[in-house]
N, C-alpha and C positions, 0 to 999 in steps of 0.2 A: 360545327363550330369548333370542336376540339381539333380537327385536322387543320383548320385555318389558323388557329392559335399556334399550333406546333410549327407550321410553315412560317408564320410571321416571326416566330422566335429566331429563325435562321435568316430572316430578311428576304424570304422568297415568297412571292404571291402565287396563287393558283394559276393566274394568267401567265406568269413567267415559266412555270413548270410546263404548261401547255406549249408555249413558244419554244422552249428547249426541246421538248419531245418532237414537235413538228420539224424543227431543224435537224434533229437526229434522223427522222424518217426520210427527209429530203437527202441527207448525206448517204443514208443506206441505199436509197434509190440511185443516187449518182454513182455509187460504187458498185451498182448492180448486185446488191446483197438484199434481195427481197425478204429473205427469212428474218434478217435483223429488223427490217422495217415492220414486218408482221408482228414481231415480238414487242416492238416499241408501240405499235398501234394498240395491241392488246393491253399493254400496261397503261396507256393513255386512257383507254375505255374504262379500266378499273379505277383510275384516278377520278374520272368524271363521275362515275357511279358513287364513289365514296364521298365526293364533294357534294353531290345532290343529296345523299343520305344525311350528311352532316347538316346541310341547310334545312332539311325537313325536320330533323331532330331538334334543331335550334328553334324552329317555329312552334314546336309543341310545348 
């Protein structure tokens, strides 16, 4: 919940962050820069995990 509130303070939703990250990965792939895409994918996975933890903490 805390992560969601911080993102919403800046007017960005979790879904927008995901969309931006996916677009960045597509761009990295288009530029044939897989290392950049891998870093973005790893960051995206970290965001997903944090989002799930925040949701679980809010439910408790």
